[in-house]
Each structure stands twice: as structure tokens, then as C-alpha cells.
KOLTILUM-174264 format. One record per atom (N, C-alpha, C): x, y, z; atom name. Coordinates in pm, whole numbers, plus 50000, padded with zeros to 5 digits. Layout:
N
{{X Y Z} 'CA'}
...
This chain:
169
{{90965 73477 78545} 'N'}
{{90934 73489 78440} 'CA'}
{{90778 73542 78414} 'C'}
{{90768 73600 78494} 'N'}
{{90590 73671 78535} 'CA'}
{{90595 73784 78423} 'C'}
{{90556 73778 78315} 'N'}
{{90560 73917 78211} 'CA'}
{{90589 73877 78089} 'C'}
{{90677 73791 78137} 'N'}
{{90772 73733 77987} 'CA'}
{{90664 73717 77862} 'C'}
{{90716 73790 77721} 'N'}
{{90627 73775 77642} 'CA'}
{{90677 73695 77535} 'C'}
{{90592 73688 77443} 'N'}
{{90639 73607 77306} 'CA'}
{{90760 73703 77226} 'C'}
{{90714 73808 77207} 'N'}
{{90808 73896 77195} 'CA'}
{{90960 73967 77231} 'C'}
{{90967 73876 77335} 'N'}
{{91060 73891 77433} 'CA'}
{{91193 73822 77386} 'C'}
{{91137 73728 77287} 'N'}
{{91301 73698 77243} 'CA'}
{{91330 73743 77146} 'C'}
{{91442 73768 77046} 'N'}
{{91478 73849 76952} 'CA'}
{{91423 73773 76840} 'C'}
{{91424 73834 76771} 'N'}
{{91302 73779 76614} 'CA'}
{{91334 73681 76539} 'C'}
{{91481 73698 76517} 'N'}
{{91539 73570 76457} 'CA'}
{{91512 73419 76555} 'C'}
{{91505 73410 76713} 'N'}
{{91484 73277 76768} 'CA'}
{{91343 73240 76791} 'C'}
{{91341 73344 76754} 'N'}
{{91144 73335 76744} 'CA'}
{{91062 73169 76671} 'C'}
{{91010 73119 76771} 'N'}
{{90959 72958 76704} 'CA'}
{{91028 72867 76700} 'C'}
{{91171 72887 76695} 'N'}
{{91299 72741 76749} 'CA'}
{{91306 72685 76879} 'C'}
{{91310 72569 76866} 'N'}
{{91246 72503 76969} 'CA'}
{{91403 72494 77078} 'C'}
{{91413 72574 77178} 'N'}
{{91559 72552 77271} 'CA'}
{{91634 72409 77280} 'C'}
{{91689 72417 77228} 'N'}
{{91791 72268 77203} 'CA'}
{{91947 72303 77309} 'C'}
{{91881 72330 77441} 'N'}
{{91967 72323 77531} 'CA'}
{{91991 72424 77668} 'C'}
{{91998 72366 77782} 'N'}
{{91939 72395 77910} 'CA'}
{{92099 72388 77960} 'C'}
{{92111 72466 78010} 'N'}
{{92272 72483 78051} 'CA'}
{{92280 72522 78205} 'C'}
{{92377 72450 78264} 'N'}
{{92384 72535 78413} 'CA'}
{{92529 72494 78451} 'C'}
{{92568 72602 78575} 'N'}
{{92706 72660 78612} 'CA'}
{{92713 72526 78735} 'C'}
{{92786 72496 78763} 'N'}
{{92828 72358 78857} 'CA'}
{{92908 72351 78916} 'C'}
{{92948 72354 79023} 'N'}
{{93088 72395 79076} 'CA'}
{{93189 72296 79084} 'C'}
{{93147 72153 79041} 'N'}
{{93250 72002 79031} 'CA'}
{{93170 71925 78890} 'C'}
{{93247 71890 78804} 'N'}
{{93175 71859 78671} 'CA'}
{{93131 71730 78688} 'C'}
{{93263 71648 78812} 'N'}
{{93251 71558 78836} 'CA'}
{{93146 71508 78866} 'C'}
{{93116 71561 79018} 'N'}
{{93024 71562 79092} 'CA'}
{{92929 71561 79016} 'C'}
{{92900 71688 78950} 'N'}
{{92746 71702 78903} 'CA'}
{{92708 71628 78792} 'C'}
{{92812 71560 78723} 'N'}
{{92770 71463 78612} 'CA'}
{{92749 71403 78683} 'C'}
{{92815 71331 78738} 'N'}
{{92740 71214 78882} 'CA'}
{{92554 71219 78901} 'C'}
{{92560 71317 78986} 'N'}
{{92463 71395 79018} 'CA'}
{{92324 71392 78878} 'C'}
{{92393 71414 78818} 'N'}
{{92314 71443 78687} 'CA'}
{{92260 71322 78592} 'C'}
{{92373 71222 78605} 'N'}
{{92373 71083 78561} 'CA'}
{{92201 71020 78599} 'C'}
{{92205 71001 78739} 'N'}
{{92162 70921 78816} 'CA'}
{{91987 71030 78836} 'C'}
{{91943 71177 78793} 'N'}
{{91843 71220 78756} 'CA'}
{{91773 71185 78656} 'C'}
{{91908 71165 78502} 'N'}
{{91834 71140 78383} 'CA'}
{{91835 71008 78386} 'C'}
{{91893 70920 78420} 'N'}
{{91883 70753 78423} 'CA'}
{{91993 70744 78294} 'C'}
{{92117 70789 78276} 'N'}
{{92151 70782 78159} 'CA'}
{{92368 70837 78202} 'C'}
{{92402 70768 78100} 'N'}
{{92533 70839 78147} 'CA'}
{{92633 70846 78066} 'C'}
{{92555 70892 77855} 'N'}
{{92631 70884 77847} 'CA'}
{{92676 71050 77824} 'C'}
{{92782 71053 77841} 'N'}
{{92838 71218 77861} 'CA'}
{{92901 71233 77780} 'C'}
{{92913 71357 77705} 'N'}
{{93053 71392 77593} 'CA'}
{{93122 71504 77685} 'C'}
{{93233 71542 77693} 'N'}
{{93293 71625 77827} 'CA'}
{{93424 71630 77746} 'C'}
{{93428 71786 77737} 'N'}
{{93513 71904 77644} 'CA'}
{{93530 72005 77740} 'C'}
{{93719 72020 77738} 'N'}
{{93778 72164 77796} 'CA'}
{{93811 72244 77658} 'C'}
{{93725 72349 77707} 'N'}
{{93778 72451 77574} 'CA'}
{{93847 72621 77653} 'C'}
{{93844 72684 77573} 'N'}
{{93954 72769 77586} 'CA'}
{{94065 72840 77481} 'C'}
{{94156 72938 77524} 'N'}
{{94228 73019 77399} 'CA'}
{{94296 72896 77320} 'C'}
{{94343 72804 77426} 'N'}
{{94386 72749 77328} 'CA'}
{{94319 72651 77203} 'C'}
{{94209 72572 77206} 'N'}
{{94165 72499 77094} 'CA'}
{{94048 72607 77086} 'C'}
{{94046 72741 77086} 'N'}
{{93849 72786 77057} 'CA'}
{{93984 72899 77024} 'C'}
{{93978 72922 76834} 'N'}
{{94073 73038 76829} 'CA'}
{{94012 73174 76797} 'C'}
{{93893 73194 76769} 'N'}
{{93813 73326 76781} 'CA'}
{{93695 73296 76893} 'C'}
{{93777 73397 77039} 'N'}
{{93731 73363 77174} 'CA'}
{{93697 73535 77184} 'C'}
{{93546 73592 77179} 'N'}
{{93590 73741 77243} 'CA'}
{{93425 73731 77390} 'C'}
{{93547 73835 77439} 'N'}
{{93415 73894 77563} 'CA'}
{{93370 74020 77642} 'C'}
{{93298 74085 77615} 'N'}
{{93291 74209 77629} 'CA'}
{{93327 74347 77534} 'C'}
{{93341 74276 77396} 'N'}
{{93408 74348 77282} 'CA'}
{{93550 74308 77309} 'C'}
{{93602 74302 77369} 'N'}
{{93745 74237 77384} 'CA'}
{{93817 74078 77334} 'C'}
{{93903 74059 77325} 'N'}
{{93948 73907 77295} 'CA'}
{{93953 73866 77426} 'C'}
{{93842 73738 77397} 'N'}
{{93881 73603 77535} 'CA'}
{{93973 73570 77572} 'C'}
{{93962 73582 77706} 'N'}
{{94097 73449 77736} 'CA'}
{{94013 73364 77844} 'C'}
{{93910 73295 77851} 'N'}
{{93805 73224 77924} 'CA'}
{{93821 73115 77889} 'C'}
{{93831 73041 78022} 'N'}
{{93812 72842 77975} 'CA'}
{{93684 72787 78037} 'C'}
{{93624 72630 78011} 'N'}
{{93567 72598 78128} 'CA'}
{{93515 72449 78049} 'C'}
{{93515 72402 78144} 'N'}
{{93469 72237 78126} 'CA'}
{{93318 72212 78130} 'C'}
{{93296 72097 77994} 'N'}
{{93180 72110 77962} 'CA'}
{{93143 71983 77989} 'C'}
{{93013 71926 78006} 'N'}
{{92976 71818 78001} 'CA'}
{{92828 71830 77916} 'C'}
{{92799 71771 77804} 'N'}
{{92655 71748 77731} 'CA'}
{{92603 71595 77753} 'C'}
{{92445 71601 77782} 'N'}
{{92415 71444 77746} 'CA'}
{{92245 71460 77689} 'C'}
{{92220 71431 77630} 'N'}
{{92067 71404 77581} 'CA'}
{{92008 71506 77474} 'C'}
{{91949 71517 77398} 'N'}
{{91905 71626 77290} 'CA'}
{{91750 71644 77333} 'C'}
{{91677 71745 77274} 'N'}
{{91560 71777 77247} 'CA'}
{{91541 71783 77396} 'C'}
{{91567 71874 77462} 'N'}
{{91675 71977 77482} 'CA'}
{{91749 71895 77547} 'C'}
{{91911 71942 77522} 'N'}
{{92026 71872 77584} 'CA'}
{{92021 71975 77721} 'C'}
{{92121 71910 77797} 'N'}
{{92175 71939 77909} 'CA'}
{{92277 71943 77960} 'C'}
{{92336 72103 77967} 'N'}
{{92486 72131 77958} 'CA'}
{{92505 72132 78094} 'C'}
{{92656 72095 78115} 'N'}
{{92678 72120 78282} 'CA'}
{{92794 72183 78264} 'C'}
{{92826 72320 78308} 'N'}
{{92959 72358 78279} 'CA'}
{{93049 72408 78452} 'C'}
{{93195 72394 78408} 'N'}
{{93261 72386 78526} 'CA'}
{{93340 72544 78453} 'C'}
{{93361 72668 78572} 'N'}
{{93435 72728 78562} 'CA'}
{{93568 72748 78559} 'C'}
{{93650 72789 78482} 'N'}
{{93808 72809 78435} 'CA'}
{{93856 72897 78445} 'C'}
{{93885 72951 78355} 'N'}
{{93985 73090 78337} 'CA'}
{{93887 73188 78313} 'C'}
{{93889 73312 78380} 'N'}
{{93815 73424 78338} 'CA'}
{{93873 73556 78310} 'C'}
{{93770 73665 78283} 'N'}
{{93673 73699 78326} 'CA'}
{{93525 73606 78224} 'C'}
{{93420 73589 78217} 'N'}
{{93359 73531 78123} 'CA'}
{{93208 73513 78192} 'C'}
{{93095 73495 78111} 'N'}
{{92989 73560 78091} 'CA'}
{{92960 73419 78246} 'C'}
{{93019 73322 78222} 'N'}
{{92998 73226 78355} 'CA'}
{{93028 73293 78463} 'C'}
{{93122 73356 78464} 'N'}
{{93223 73379 78587} 'CA'}
{{93123 73503 78657} 'C'}
{{93069 73604 78575} 'N'}
{{92942 73689 78570} 'CA'}
{{92812 73656 78671} 'C'}
{{92775 73564 78556} 'N'}
{{92632 73508 78584} 'CA'}
{{92686 73438 78743} 'C'}
{{92777 73383 78778} 'N'}
{{92780 73303 78918} 'CA'}
{{92822 73382 79011} 'C'}
{{92897 73518 79002} 'N'}
{{92902 73617 79111} 'CA'}
{{92790 73667 79128} 'C'}
{{92676 73704 79029} 'N'}
{{92529 73771 79094} 'CA'}
{{92474 73673 79110} 'C'}
{{92464 73488 79085} 'N'}
{{92344 73409 79090} 'CA'}
{{92375 73293 79167} 'C'}
{{92504 73260 79171} 'N'}
{{92544 73096 79225} 'CA'}
{{92506 73019 79145} 'C'}
{{92521 72890 79125} 'N'}
{{92559 72773 79108} 'CA'}
{{92400 72793 79023} 'C'}
{{92371 72712 78867} 'N'}
{{92234 72664 78853} 'CA'}
{{92192 72736 78734} 'C'}
{{92082 72768 78670} 'N'}
{{92065 72754 78562} 'CA'}
{{92136 72910 78520} 'C'}
{{92204 72923 78380} 'N'}
{{92313 72968 78347} 'CA'}
{{92224 73040 78136} 'C'}
{{92214 72972 78064} 'N'}
{{92138 72997 77953} 'CA'}
{{92042 72839 77921} 'C'}
{{91972 72945 77788} 'N'}
{{91869 72873 77700} 'CA'}
{{91942 72890 77591} 'C'}
{{91957 72747 77505} 'N'}
{{92077 72723 77352} 'CA'}
{{91962 72729 77258} 'C'}
{{92009 72803 77155} 'N'}
{{91909 72754 77002} 'CA'}
{{92016 72717 76879} 'C'}
{{91993 72668 76836} 'N'}
{{92046 72636 76770} 'CA'}
{{92054 72679 76627} 'C'}
{{92182 72751 76531} 'N'}
{{92159 72839 76399} 'CA'}
{{92234 72763 76346} 'C'}
{{92237 72738 76196} 'N'}
{{92269 72688 76072} 'CA'}
{{92403 72747 76075} 'C'}
{{92480 72932 76062} 'N'}
{{92577 72963 76058} 'CA'}
{{92585 73118 76199} 'C'}
{{92667 73088 76308} 'N'}
{{92682 73141 76400} 'CA'}
{{92734 73321 76348} 'C'}
{{92778 73311 76266} 'N'}
{{92837 73449 76174} 'CA'}
{{92714 73506 76140} 'C'}
{{92656 73415 76065} 'N'}
{{92529 73515 76003} 'CA'}
{{92424 73537 76123} 'C'}
{{92427 73491 76192} 'N'}
{{92289 73493 76324} 'CA'}
{{92371 73607 76401} 'C'}
{{92501 73617 76420} 'N'}
{{92506 73741 76505} 'CA'}
{{92507 73870 76363} 'C'}
{{92529 73845 76289} 'N'}
{{92461 73993 76211} 'CA'}
{{92355 74017 76249} 'C'}
{{92253 73881 76227} 'N'}
{{92137 73962 76233} 'CA'}
{{92105 73985 76371} 'C'}
{{92128 73924 76415} 'N'}
{{92142 73993 76624} 'CA'}
{{92185 74126 76645} 'C'}
{{92252 74187 76516} 'N'}
{{92314 74334 76575} 'CA'}
{{92226 74370 76538} 'C'}
{{92087 74398 76488} 'N'}
{{91948 74464 76436} 'CA'}
{{91877 74461 76596} 'C'}
{{91899 74391 76690} 'N'}
{{91823 74417 76813} 'CA'}
{{91907 74469 76931} 'C'}
{{91798 74580 76990} 'N'}
{{91885 74567 77103} 'CA'}
{{91900 74499 77230} 'C'}
{{92018 74377 77193} 'N'}
{{92113 74278 77286} 'CA'}
{{92198 74298 77297} 'C'}
{{92261 74259 77418} 'N'}
{{92408 74309 77426} 'CA'}
{{92462 74163 77362} 'C'}
{{92529 74114 77339} 'N'}
{{92674 74017 77246} 'CA'}
{{92764 74000 77395} 'C'}
{{92775 73931 77513} 'N'}
{{92886 73914 77599} 'CA'}
{{92978 73894 77577} 'C'}
{{92922 73728 77529} 'N'}
{{93051 73666 77463} 'CA'}
{{93063 73576 77374} 'C'}
{{93124 73532 77264} 'N'}
{{93140 73433 77205} 'CA'}
{{93243 73374 77141} 'C'}
{{93269 73258 77030} 'N'}
{{93367 73170 76989} 'CA'}
{{93351 73118 76877} 'C'}
{{93482 73104 76812} 'N'}
{{93419 73004 76689} 'CA'}
{{93589 72918 76694} 'C'}
{{93536 72779 76620} 'N'}
{{93653 72717 76582} 'CA'}
{{93663 72607 76627} 'C'}
{{93615 72554 76736} 'N'}
{{93612 72447 76903} 'CA'}
{{93609 72302 76812} 'C'}
{{93556 72328 76638} 'N'}
{{93507 72182 76617} 'CA'}
{{93609 72109 76557} 'C'}
{{93616 72015 76545} 'N'}
{{93767 71926 76461} 'CA'}
{{93771 71993 76333} 'C'}
{{93720 72044 76264} 'N'}
{{93729 72098 76125} 'CA'}
{{93764 72243 76102} 'C'}
{{93730 72314 76307} 'N'}
{{93791 72441 76259} 'CA'}
{{93659 72518 76258} 'C'}
{{93572 72465 76225} 'N'}
{{93406 72553 76214} 'CA'}
{{93342 72517 76380} 'C'}
{{93227 72543 76409} 'N'}
{{93129 72535 76507} 'CA'}
{{93179 72663 76564} 'C'}
{{93064 72724 76636} 'N'}
{{93072 72856 76728} 'CA'}
{{92956 72894 76813} 'C'}
{{92966 72958 76925} 'N'}
{{92865 72977 76994} 'CA'}
{{92890 73150 77026} 'C'}
{{92746 73230 77054} 'N'}
{{92768 73341 77087} 'CA'}
{{92650 73346 77222} 'C'}
{{92670 73405 77303} 'N'}
{{92629 73444 77411} 'CA'}
{{92533 73607 77417} 'C'}
{{92411 73613 77475} 'N'}
{{92329 73744 77488} 'CA'}
{{92257 73769 77572} 'C'}
{{92253 73913 77667} 'N'}
{{92243 73932 77753} 'CA'}
{{92067 73937 77714} 'C'}
{{91986 73839 77769} 'N'}
{{91856 73867 77775} 'CA'}
{{91796 73804 77889} 'C'}
{{91860 73849 78019} 'N'}
{{91807 73846 78142} 'CA'}
{{91677 73885 78211} 'C'}
{{91682 74050 78142} 'N'}
{{91573 74132 78166} 'CA'}
{{91414 74058 78156} 'C'}
{{91455 74000 78002} 'N'}
{{91349 74035 77897} 'CA'}
{{91323 73819 77918} 'C'}
{{91406 73752 77916} 'N'}
{{91349 73615 77929} 'CA'}
{{91370 73487 78053} 'C'}
{{91478 73617 78156} 'N'}
{{91540 73581 78242} 'CA'}
{{91617 73445 78246} 'C'}
{{91690 73445 78162} 'N'}
{{91853 73370 78187} 'CA'}
{{91894 73453 78025} 'C'}
{{92003 73388 78024} 'N'}
{{92124 73441 77906} 'CA'}
{{92012 73337 77774} 'C'}
{{92089 73397 77682} 'N'}
{{92060 73316 77529} 'CA'}
{{92149 73287 77489} 'C'}
{{92191 73170 77417} 'N'}
{{92305 73126 77344} 'CA'}
{{92241 73074 77234} 'C'}
{{92330 73135 77092} 'N'}
{{92321 73089 76966} 'CA'}
{{92430 72988 76932} 'C'}
{{92418 72822 76919} 'N'}
{{92522 72746 76907} 'CA'}
{{92512 72692 76739} 'C'}
{{92602 72711 76660} 'N'}
{{92643 72650 76539} 'CA'}
{{92755 72495 76571} 'C'}
{{92630 72424 76559} 'N'}
{{92724 72312 76575} 'CA'}
{{92801 72248 76472} 'C'}
{{92918 72191 76544} 'N'}
{{93059 72185 76391} 'CA'}
{{92990 72064 76371} 'C'}
{{93037 72019 76231} 'N'}
{{93037 71920 76165} 'CA'}
{{93105 71807 76189} 'C'}
{{93177 71809 76236} 'N'}
{{93286 71690 76352} 'CA'}
{{93282 71769 76444} 'C'}
{{93284 71683 76567} 'N'}
{{93316 71725 76707} 'CA'}
{{93460 71682 76744} 'C'}
{{93540 71681 76854} 'N'}
{{93639 71677 76845} 'CA'}
{{93628 71567 76922} 'C'}
{{93710 71388 77021} 'N'}
{{93707 71340 77049} 'CA'}
{{93696 71372 77208} 'C'}
{{93577 71322 77265} 'N'}
{{93523 71378 77407} 'CA'}
{{93626 71337 77476} 'C'}
{{93657 71408 77634} 'N'}
{{93768 71368 77676} 'CA'}
{{93700 71241 77761} 'C'}
{{93776 71168 77882} 'N'}
{{93755 71086 77878} 'CA'}
{{93726 71132 78057} 'C'}
{{93623 71076 78124} 'N'}
{{93639 71155 78293} 'CA'}
{{93666 71067 78380} 'C'}
């Protein structure tokens, strides 16, 4: 991260706090057990996402068919653990180049669609996105390739008004 400057982050995200730190893990259950011990908490929310429950998925400008299993805990920032399922996806790309570990930093935005329009003005590639994973059909995410400028991928997150119930691990 030497040489990274404040203006490395696209303008719409500057000054916003990092809301999430996400890591790709080989096995979600083992990772949750490990991180529960590290963080001293076990109040994880677990979700499996893919084409069956995220109606609008894209990957590299095409329709997305990827899937992932996620675990979330905490806030300020939230920790997210990601287990790879179907691909291709940004998770699979990252894993093939870097292995398991840090994948992205997440920033909350009020509207993913508005934020994506604003981000289109900057020289940063959209890798993948999804919309409609919330219980009311809202909620979205968009991953941008900021590896060269920030050292990780950046995710924009529109938190759904109501989440679906957490899975039981």
C-alpha cells in the first residue's frame, strides 16, 4: 500500500468509512469458528447467494451465474467471510491470483444504481454486481477493480431494507 494516496479512491467514496472488510475462505464453517474465537463473538448472519435468489447478477459485462456463501458479523467495520461456490466471479479471479485472504473493502451507499451511474465517470472497471437479494427485492452490490490504486477490490453496498432470515450453520 506504499504510494497509495487519498485520491486513489474514486471521488464518490472518499471520506466514507470502510463499512466492511471481506476475506475469501476455504471453508465457511471453519472460518466462522476461527473468527469467532478471534473476535470473541458468535452472532454471525449466514447467507447463500446466487442466480436463484439474486435476480440481477453480472460478471465482466455479461449475465452472472456465480454463487457464494457468506457470513457477516459486527459493524464499524463488519467482517465478511466468503466461501466460493459457482463461478466465474471476482472471488474466483482473486483466489486464483492471490489465494485465500483479503478480497475487498466495502462502502455503504444509499442507492447502488445511482452509485454505479456516478462510478461510470471514473476510470475504474466494474467487475461484478448484483441486485435484489433483500426480502423486499432491494439491496445491491457492485465490485470495482481498484487493486492497483487501493490494493484491494472496492465494493459498493446498498443494504436491503429487510434481509432474508439468516441460515443456520
